[in-house]
C-alpha positions in Angstrom: 0.0 0.0 -0.4 1.3 3.2 -1.2 1.4 6.3 2.1 -0.9 8.6 0.7 0.4 12.4 1.7 -2.3 14.5 2.6 -1.3 18.1 1.2 -2.7 20.8 3.9 -2.5 24.5 2.9 -1.3 26.6 5.3 -3.5 29.4 6.5 -0.4 32.0 5.7 0.2 30.9 2.3 -1.6 33.5 0.4 -0.2 36.7 2.6 3.2 35.1 2.1 2.4 35.2 -1.9 0.9 38.9 -1.9 4.2 39.5 -0.5 6.2 38.3 -2.7 4.5 39.1 -5.9 4.4 43.0 -3.9 8.3 42.4 -3.8 8.8 41.2 -7.2 7.0 44.2 -8.7 8.6 46.8 -5.9 5.8 49.0 -6.6 5.8 51.6 -4.2 2.7 51.3 -1.8 -0.3 53.5 -2.1 -0.6 57.0 -0.1 -2.5 56.7 3.0 -6.1 58.5 2.5 -6.1 60.9 5.2 -9.0 60.7 8.1 -10.5 63.5 8.0 -12.2 64.1 12.1 -15.6 65.6 11.7 -16.6 69.5 11.6 -17.6 70.4 15.5 -21.2 70.7 15.6 -23.2 73.1 18.0 -22.9 76.8 19.3 -19.5 77.4 20.6 -18.6 78.7 24.0 -18.8 82.4 22.7 -22.1 81.7 21.3 -23.4 79.9 24.2 -22.9 83.0 26.5 -24.0 85.4 23.9 -27.5 83.5 23.5 -27.8 83.3 27.4 -29.0 86.5 29.1 -28.0 85.0 32.3 -24.2 85.6 30.8 -24.3 89.2 29.5 -22.4 90.1 32.5 -19.7 87.4 31.4 -20.6 88.3 27.8 -19.8 92.4 28.7 -16.5 91.2 30.4 -14.5 89.3 27.7 -16.3 92.4 25.1 -14.4 94.8 27.8 -11.2 92.3 28.2 -10.5 92.5 24.1 -7.3 91.8 23.0 -6.2 90.9 26.6 -8.1 87.4 26.5 -5.3 84.1 26.2 -8.0 82.2 24.3 -10.4 82.4 22.0 -14.2 81.2 22.7 -15.1 81.7 19.3 -12.5 79.1 17.9 -14.8 76.1 17.2 -11.1 74.0 16.8 -10.1 75.1 20.3 -10.7 73.3 23.2 -11.9 74.4 26.6 -13.1 74.2 30.3 -14.8 77.3 31.4 -16.3 78.2 35.0 -18.6 80.9 34.0 -19.8 83.2 36.3 -23.5 83.8 35.7 -24.7 87.6 36.1 -26.0 86.9 39.9 -22.7 85.8 40.6 -21.0 89.3 39.2 -23.2 90.7 41.4 -22.9 88.4 44.6 -18.8 89.3 43.9 -19.2 93.1 43.9 -20.0 93.4 40.1 -23.6 95.3 40.0 -23.6 95.8 36.5 -22.6 95.9 33.0 -21.7 99.6 33.6 -19.2 98.5 36.1 -17.8 96.0 34.4 -16.8 99.0 31.3 -15.7 101.0 34.3 -12.8 98.6 35.3 -9.1 98.6 33.3 -9.6 95.9 30.7 -6.0 94.3 31.6 -7.9 93.9 34.7 -11.1 92.5 33.6 -8.9 90.3 31.5 -7.0 88.5 34.5 -10.2 87.7 35.8 -11.7 86.2 32.4 -8.6 83.8 31.7 -8.8 82.6 35.3 -11.8 81.0 34.7 -10.8 79.2 31.7 -8.7 75.8 31.5 -7.2 75.7 28.1 -7.1 72.1 26.2 -9.1 70.0 28.2 -13.0 69.1 28.4 -13.5 68.3 32.0 -17.2 66.6 32.6 -18.7 67.0 36.3 -17.6 63.3 36.6 -14.6 63.9 35.9 -13.8 66.1 38.4 -11.7 64.0 41.6 -13.4 63.7 45.0 -9.9 62.7 46.2 -7.6 65.2 48.5 -5.8 67.3 47.5 -7.9 68.6 44.8 -7.3 68.7 41.6 -4.5 71.3 39.8 -5.4 72.6 36.7 -3.4 75.9 34.9 -5.9 78.0 33.4 -5.4 80.4 30.7 -3.9 83.6 33.3 -0.3 84.0 32.6 1.1 85.6 35.9 4.1 88.0 35.9 5.6 86.9 38.7 9.0 85.4 38.9 10.2 82.7 39.1 9.7 80.8 36.5 8.1 83.0 33.5 6.0 82.5 32.3 3.5 80.7 34.9 -0.2 79.9 34.6 -2.2 80.4 37.6 -3.8 77.4 38.6 -7.7 77.0 39.2 -8.7 73.9 42.0 -11.7 71.8 40.7 -13.1 69.5 43.7 -16.1 67.0 44.8 -17.3 66.8 48.3 -20.8 65.6 49.6 -21.7 69.2 49.5 -21.0 69.5 45.8 -18.8 70.5 43.0 -16.5 73.4 43.7 -13.8 75.7 41.6 -11.5 77.2 44.6 -13.5 77.7 47.1 -16.8 78.6 44.9 -19.4 76.4 44.4 -20.6 75.1 41.1 -24.4 75.4 40.8 -25.0 74.3 37.2 -22.7 71.7 35.3 -21.8 70.3 31.9 -22.7 73.2 29.7 -21.7 71.3 26.2 -20.7 73.6 23.3 -18.7 72.7 20.3 -15.5 73.7 21.5 -15.7 73.0 24.9 -17.9 72.8 28.2 -19.4 75.0 30.7 -20.2 75.1 34.5 -22.0 77.9 36.2 -20.4 79.2 39.4 -21.9 81.0 42.0 -18.9 84.0 42.7 -15.8 85.1 40.6 -13.1 82.9 40.9 -10.9 86.2 41.7 -7.2 85.7 40.8 -4.7 86.1 43.5 -2.1 89.0 43.5 0.1 87.7 46.5 2.3 84.9 47.6 2.0 83.6 51.4 4.8 85.3 52.8 3.9 88.9 51.5 0.3 87.9 53.0 1.1 87.0 56.3 3.8 90.3 56.3 0.9 92.9 55.3 -1.5 91.5 57.7 -1.0 93.1 61.5 -2.0 90.3 63.2 0.1 88.0 61.9 3.7 89.3 63.1 4.7 86.8 65.6 4.3 84.5 63.1 6.3 86.6 60.7 8.7 86.8 63.5 8.8 82.5 64.3 9.4 81.8 60.4 12.6 84.6 60.8 13.7 82.6 63.9 13.2 79.5 62.2 15.2 80.0 59.3 18.0 81.3 61.7 19.1 77.9 62.3 17.1 75.1 61.1 17.3 71.3 61.6 20.3 70.0 59.2 19.0 69.1 55.7 15.8 71.2 56.4 14.5 74.0 54.0 14.4 77.7 55.1 10.7 78.3 55.5 10.2 82.2 54.4 12.0 81.2 50.7 9.1 78.2 50.6 6.6 80.5 51.4 7.9 83.1 49.1 8.2 80.7 45.5 5.3 81.8 43.3 5.4 78.0 41.6 4.9 76.3 44.9 1.5 75.0 46.3 0.6 75.5 50.4 -1.7 75.7 52.8 -1.1 77.6 55.9 -3.1 77.7 59.2 -1.6 81.1 60.4 -2.1 81.2 64.3 -2.4 85.1 65.3 -0.6 87.4 67.5 -3.4 86.5 70.4 -3.1 82.7 69.6 1.2 82.7 70.4 0.7 85.3 73.4 -2.3 82.5 74.7 0.2 79.7 74.3 3.1 81.8 75.8 0.4 82.1 78.9 0.3 78.4 79.4 4.1 77.9 79.2 4.9 81.0 81.8 6.9 82.9 79.6 6.4 86.7 78.7 3.2 87.3 76.6 5.3 89.5 73.6 7.2 88.7 70.6 10.5 88.7 71.7 9.8 85.9 73.7 10.2 84.0 69.9 13.7 85.1 69.8 14.7 83.1 72.8 13.3 79.6 72.0 15.4 77.5 70.6 15.2 77.8 66.6 15.1 74.0 65.8 11.9 74.1 68.0 10.3 76.9 66.7 11.0 75.1 63.0 9.2 72.5 63.9 6.6 74.4 65.3 5.9 76.7 62.6 6.4 73.9 59.9 3.6 71.8 61.3 1.3 74.8 60.3 2.0 73.8 56.8 0.2 71.5 53.9 2.3 70.8 51.0 -1.5 70.8 48.8 -3.7 74.1 48.5 -7.1 73.2 50.6 -9.7 75.1 50.7 -11.9 74.9 53.3 -14.4 73.2 51.0 -11.7 70.5 49.8 -11.9 69.1 53.7 -14.4 66.3 53.7 -17.0 67.1 56.6 -16.3 65.4 59.9 -12.8 63.8 61.1 -10.1 64.1 59.0 -6.2 64.0 58.6 -3.4 65.4 56.3 0.2 65.0 56.5 1.8 68.6 57.5 5.5 69.5 56.1 6.9 67.8 59.2 4.8 64.5 58.2 3.1 64.4 61.2 -0.8 64.4 60.6 -3.0 67.8 61.3 -6.7 66.4 62.5 -9.5 68.1 61.4 -13.0 68.3 62.4 -15.3 70.2 59.6 -19.0 70.6 59.7 -21.0 73.0 57.2 -20.5 76.0 59.6 -16.8 75.7 60.7 -13.4 74.1 59.9 -11.2 73.1 63.3 -7.8 71.9 63.2 -5.6 70.5 65.8 -2.2 68.6 66.4 -1.6 65.9 69.0 0.3 68.4 71.5 -3.2 70.5 71.8 -4.4 69.3 74.5 -5.9 70.9 78.1 -4.0 70.1 81.4 -5.8 67.6 83.5 -6.0 64.0 84.1 -6.4 62.8 81.5 -5.3 65.4 79.2 -7.9 66.7 76.9 -7.7 67.6 73.2 -8.6 71.2 72.2 -9.0 72.3 68.4 -8.1 75.4 67.2 -10.6 77.4 65.4 -10.5 78.9 61.5 -11.3 82.3 62.0 -10.8 83.5 59.0 -10.7 81.1 55.7 -9.4 80.7 52.4 -7.1 83.4 51.9 -6.0 82.9 48.0 -2.2 83.0 46.9 -0.7 82.4 44.1 1.3 79.6 46.1 -1.2 78.5 47.9 -4.1 79.6 50.7 -4.3 80.7 54.4 -6.5 80.0 56.8 -6.4 82.5 59.8 -6.2 80.3 63.7 -6.9 81.1 66.9 -4.6 78.7 68.5 -0.5 77.5 67.7 -1.0 74.3 66.4 1.2 71.8 68.4 3.2 68.6 66.8 4.9 66.1 69.0 8.3 66.9 70.1 
């Protein structure tokens, strides 16, 4: 019996054959046909604003800003996320009329409008993170602060159980779609800051003890630790500072049996002062609305946690050594008495007690 050899065609033979033909002919492959994306449809951001009477103040601000705008809301090929103040938001922020907008310098109006826009991103409400620290997105507002140049001022969207926010401003309507982006309606103007944290502290007469403590700490920080005032003067940094008032320092000195005046700070060891002051700093920007309701923690610049107690009407913060003497000692919280002082490089919350870390 003869063996019958069955020939089975390999499934790739047609492919190999085609390749041989192409190689033998040595012909150039045809150019790919370009894929043209579909043209965007619907109204642009400029058209949405113009068509909505509740945005008449914003439309007037865009017109007043003129060539100072660093984005083009009418460009159908662009992509933007706009945190758009409606008329009520302008009024709530102290700008009562279109006439008032037109009376402001065009450059000032341009800075305000530019700060409400994030370029190159269509950020829907579902994309806004609920995590802490909150999102960090650069706006179209270019600051002249140095270093570095240019530096675009960031805006900080966040989402919490109480709703969505841009910085500390509530977002009252979301996801208004345009052909070139998305609009979220905000309840107030996002005010662009003009000073860094170090300048804010230095200019506040209720924070002179804090400035003295920063200077004392920088005279002799722990080995390898940075000086604090240069950090708080860096426009490209991102901090939250809980700033104790002069009265807060005096209350601490009284509890320790020390003289209640600013000169007491100069008598304290520099490294001890550095540790206490650095404990008041978080290396992320936290507006009051970014802190979770109830109890939560966040690490300070020295690594030890600050503890927060947040309600709809108050923000409190403490360190592990904020204790009222007794058996056992009773923990106490400092109250945020002035919240959300916005800086180029962070946010300041003024507190009524010095926060004390573990030794």
